[in-house]
N, C-alpha and C positions, 0 to 999 in steps of 0.2 A: 626471364631472369637476366640480370646484367652480367656480362662476362667479367670474370675476375682478372685483375692485372696479373700477368705471368710473374712467377717467382724468378728472381735472378738466377743465372747459371751457377750451380754450386761449385765451390772450390774443389781442388783435388782432395783435400782432407774431408770435405763434406761428402764427396762421392764414395770415398773409401769407408767412411763411417756408415753410410747407408748400406753399402754392399755387405759389410761385416754384420751389421745389425740384422739384415734380412737373412743372412746365413744362420745366425743364432736363433732367430725366430723359426727357421726351418727345422733346426735341431729340436726345438721345443715341440713343434707339431709332430715330428716323427716319434719322439719319446712318448708323447701322450697317445698317439695312434697305436703304438706297440702295446702300451698298457691296456687300452680298451679292447684291442683285438684278443689279447690273452684272456680277457675276462668276459668275452661274449658281447661287448658293447661297441663293436666297430661301426655299426650303423649310425651311432651318435655323431660321427665325423664324416658322414657321406658328403660328397662334393656338392650335391644338390639336395639340401635338406628340406625342400619345399613340401614333399609328401610326409604327412605325419607318420611317425613311427611310434607305436604304442610300447614304449620302453619303461614307463613308470610302474612301480610296484603297486600303485593305487589307481583305480579307474576314475574317469570323470563321473562325479556323483551329482545328480540333480536334487532339487528340493531343499536347498540350503538358504538360511538367512545369513546375510553378510553386512558388516559395517566396517568401512575403512577409516581408521583413525590416523590423523596426521599430527605428529609431534606428541610429546610425552604427557602433557597436561591431561588431555582427554583419554589417551590410551591407558595411562596408569590409573586414572579414575575408574575406567571400565574394568580393569583388572581387579582393583580393590573391591568393587561391588561383587564381582564374580566370586572372589575368594571368600568374602565374608558371608555370602549366601550359599556356600557349599553344603550339601546334605550327605554326600557319601565319600567323595575323594577330591583332593587337590593335588595335581601333579605339575611340578615346575621343572623344566630343563633349560639350562642356560650356560653361556660362556663363563659368566660369573654373576654372583648375587650375594647380597648381605642382608640380614634381617633388619638392620637399622636404616635401610634405604626407604625414604618417605614417598609412598605412592600418592598421598594427598598432601597438599601444601596450603590448605585453607586455615581457618582460625584454630582448628584442632587437627594438627598434622597426624597422619596415619602411616606408620611404617609397615613394611612387609611383616615383621615379627608380630606387630599388633594385630594385623589381619589374620595371621595364622593362628594366633591364640583364640580368635573368634571361631575360625574354621574347625579347629580340633574338637570343639564341643560336639560336632555332628559328623565330622569327616576324618578319614585317614589322609595325612599329608605326607607326600614324598617329594624330596628335592634332589635333583640329579645335576651336578655341576662338573665342568671340566676340572681335571686334577691339577691344572696349572702347567706352566712352561717347564720343560725338563732342564733347560739351561736358563739361568736367571738373567737373561738379557732383555726379556719382554715381560709384561705383567698381564694377567696374574701369574706370579711364580707358584711353585709347589707350596711354599709356606703361606702365601696369600690364600690359596685354595683351602689349605687345612684350617687356617683361622676361620674362614667362612663356614666350613663344615662344622667346626666345633661350636660356632655361634648358633647355627641352626639347631644343632643337636641339643643345645641347652633349653630349647623350647619344648615343653612336655607334649608328647604326642606326635612330634615331627621326626620322620625318618629321613636321613640325608646320606648321600653317597657321592664319591668322587670317581669320575670316569677317566682313567689314565691309559686307555687304549687308543693311542694316536701315533702317527708318524712323528719322527723327530722334528720339533719346532712347528708342529701343526696342532690343531685343537678341535674341540667340540664347540661349534660356533652357533648352533641353532638356538632360538629363543622361543620356548613353548610354554603355554599355560593351558592345562586341561582341567575342567571342573565337572565332576560327576559323569565323565565320559559323554557329556551332552553339549558342552560349550567349550570353545578353544580360542586362544589367541595364537597367531603365527605372525612373526614380524622381525624387526631389527632392534628392538629395545630390550636391553638387559636391566635388571633391577639392581643397579649398582651406580656408585659415583666414582668407581675406580677409573683412573685417568681423567674422567670428567663426569659431571652430573648429567645424566640422561633426561632428567625432567626439565622440560622447557615448554613455553607456550608458542603458539603459531605467530605471535607478534614478535617473538625473539627480542624482547626488551633487553637493554644493556644489563650485564651482570658481571661479577668478578671472574667467574669461571667461563670456559668456552661454551657458547650456545650450542644447541643440539637439534638438528632437523632430522626427523625419522618418521617411520610409518609402521603400522601393524594392522592386521585384519582380525576382526572378531567373527567367528564362525559358529553357526548353530544348525544342526541337521545331520544328514548321513555322513558327510565328509569328516565329521569329528571322530568317527570310528577309526578312520585311517590314521589320524594324528594320535589318537589314544593308543592304537595298536603299536605304533612306532615307539612311543614312550615305554610301553610295557615291555617290548622286546629289548630295548637298551637296559631298562631297569633289571630285568631278569638276568641279562648277561653280566652285569656289574655286581649285583647283590645276591643272585641265586633265588630270589623271591619271584615266583611265577604268578602274575596277577590274572584274574579271570578275563577271558576274551571280551572286549567291549561289544555290547549289542549295537545293532544299527539303529541310530536315533530316528525318530519319526521326522517327516518333512517339516521344515520350519520356515520355508521361503521359496522364492522362485528361481534361485540361481544355481547354475552348474559350477562346480568347483573341483579342481584336481589338486591333490597333495603330492608334491614333488620333493625329492631328496638328493643330496650328495652323501654317499657313504663309500669311503675308499675300500678297496678290496683288502682282505686279510686282516680286518679289524674286528669284525663280529662273526661269531659262528652262525647266527641266524641269516646272514647275507654274505657268504664268503667271497663272492665275486663282485660285491659292491653294487651301488646304483648311482647312475650319473644322469638322472632324468632332468635335473635343472639345466644342465648344459644342453641336453638334447632339445628341450622345449624352447630355450632361448634361441638356439640356432634356427629351429623351425620357424618360430614367429618372426624373427628378424628377416630371414630370407623371404618370407611372404609379404613383407611390408610394401605398401603401394603409395602411401601418402605421408605418414609420420612415424618417426622413431623418436621416442622421448625416454631417456634413461636418467635416473637419479642413482648414483652409486658412489661408494667410498673409493673404489679403485677401478681402473680400466687397464688391466695388464694382459688379458688373455688374447693371444693371436687368433684363437679359434673364434672369438667374437669379433675382433677387429677386422678379420678377413671379410666377414659379411658386411660390416659397416662400410669398409673401403669399397667393396664392389657396388654397393647401393649408391655411393657418391660418384663413382666412375660411370655407372650405367643407371641413372635415375629412372625409376619406373614410370614417372610422369612429371609434367611441369610443376605440379604443386607439391612435390616431395620435399620434406624438410627433416632435419635431424637436430635435436637438442640434447646435449650431454651436460648434466648438472653434476659437478664434482667439487670436492673440497679444494680450496686454494693451497692448503698445506696439509696433505694427507699424513696420517700417523706414520706411514712408511711408504717407500716405493714411489716417491714423486718423480724421479727420473724415469722409472719404468712406465708410468702413466704418460708422461710427456713424450717419451719415445714412441709409444703407440699412437698418441694423438698426432704426432708429426706425420705419420702415414696418412691419417685422415685429412689433415690440412693439405697435403700434396694432392690428394684425390678430389678435393672439393673445388672443382674447376669453375663452378658458377654460383658459389655462395649459398649453398643449401645447409651448411653446417654451422652450429653455434656451440662451442665449448664455453660453458659459463660456470660461475661460482657465486657464493654469497659472501660479500666482503664486509669487513667491519665498518660500521657507521662512525661518525665522529663521536669520540668518547665511549665507543662501544667495544673497545678492544677487550678480549681477543677475537670477537666476532662469532659467527655461527658455523658449526662444522656440519657438512653434508654427510650424514651417516646412513641415510635411507637407502634401501635396496628395492627400487621400484622400476619396472619396465612397462611401457605403454606403446602399443603398435596400432595405428589406424583407428583409434577409439573402438577397437574390437578385441583387443587382447591386453590383459593386465596381469602382472605378477608382483607379489609383495612377499617379502620374507627376509631371510638372514644372509643370503648368498651375494657376495661381491663378485665383480666381473674379473676375477683373477684365478689362477690355478689353485690357490689355497681353497677357495670356495667351490670351484667347479670340478676339482679332482681329489683334494687331499684332506679337507676338513669335513666333519659332519655338518650338514646344512638342511634347512627346511624352508620351502617356499609353497605358496599356493597360487594357482592361476585361475582367471575368470575370463569369460568370453561374452558376457552380456553387454551389448553395446551401450546401453544407458548407464549401467554401473561403471563401465570403463570411462565413458565420457564425463560422467559426474565426478569421478576421482581426478581426472586430468584437470577439469575446470577448477576444482578445489585447490589443487597444487599450484596451478598457474595463477590463480587469484592471490595466493600467498606470496609467490615469488615476484609477481609484477606489481604487487601492492595496489590492487584494484578490486572493486566490487563487481566488475564486469569482465570476466575472462571467457565469456561465451563467444560464439562466432567461429569463422573459418580459421583453423589452425595455421594455415599458410599465411593468411593476412596478419594474424597476431604475431607470428614469427617475424615477418618483415617490418611491421609497423611498431611493435612494442618490444619484443625480446631483443632483436638485434639493435634497434635504436638505443634502448636504455643501456644495454650491456656495453655497447661501443662508447657511448657518451661517458660512462663511468670509468672505463679503462683510460680514456683520454684525460679525464680529470685527474686520475691517479698519477699518470705519467707527467702531468703538468704541475703536480704538487698541490692540487686543489682538494678541498674536503669533498667527500662523496655526498651525493644527494639522493642516492638510491642504494639499496642493498645488493641488487643484481649487478654483476660485472662480468665482462669477458674474462676468461681464465688467462692470467698473465703467464708469459713464458712459453706459450704454445706457438710454434712456428715450424716451418719446413726444415729448420736447421737444428731441431732438438736432437739430443744424443741418442740415436738408435742403438748404438753399440752398448752403452751402459744400460739402457732400458732392457734390451733383450737379454743381456748377460745376467742381470739381476733376476729377471724372470726365470731363466734357466736354473740358476744356482739356488734361488730361494723357493721357487714354486715347483721345480721339476721333480 
């Protein structure tokens, strides 16, 4: 690797900013550590999380069929097929959903409500949505949620409930679809166009609304029983209706899968001390990385995650180690918080192993493509897909659902699929370090230079603008403490 040019000596204001920012981050860590210790989860933040700690409520289950869907066109088409083919039950849990959202966009569009009308001929349909924001400063508001509830309730045979058990200004963020307790979707896609339309193709062609990059996993086999049991527990807590315990489905494929959750303490009677297994597994996998860390996420706020990324950059495990962070250029909130954390990584990246990147608008493509996916890949040996962002909302305070996979071929195939889309190439095979150096960095740097020179973009991939060693650590850390703590 070529040594990086040293960053200039920070000004007095810059040094003060960094010290105060680090102090605030320390307060966040201490606050979270106290919470986890009180609830029996202190091992989640062990200094050396290399050793796997079995903290998840669900075991690794073998014998599963898995399909990873990238972007909404294919994912929603798969959901539509599942719903309309239901024979016994359709269970939906989401941050928000509306029956008029179109899962199919071909010559005869198919909305969620249309699919449920087909399903209720054979199956019981239950929809569990977040009750909306307590303070109407973000959406969905309580009134948004009630309108959605009433719209679903007007469909004959559909039972719908709102879950209002949450911390102030936190939410139920998981996105689940379970059919017949045999097949499940777990991912980042909500069946809604609230804020923006989640349906998009992997080509991300120009459209009037913001484009949407996302991912979801379709599961079939024993792990579906864990997803179904989780839905049943929440449904019983909210409605009082206790559903039959799901049977363990027969083997449906070769893959081992683990279902992971974030459930804050004191929210549900069925899990009074909560579960923080998404945080635990992210930390374990990232700490074990030897060659590659690839993260697609809406946010990067959590010091508990950034601590490990920083250590990997300061002490690379080998000469081929690389790190790519694909983030939105303009996240829906917390941009200063993300940039504050990224500034730590920029300072630690002494020999150019890190690429913070985004998907920029193409000419005439405004407003561009929003990175909403929650995907983590380590060494082509570990993959997670789900609803959890890398902030304290998702890792400590909201309900979230992820799944993890460790089959090397499945992980590699998923990475190649994602990289082919972002690099706009039919060939994303080969050594990840070589692709990082020769394609990711070259393309992203060229596009940032063109943007700064006022030239039109020639590629969607771009270095994340505004990331430097001088980003505001104080503001980033303070917002993290006030909003996430």
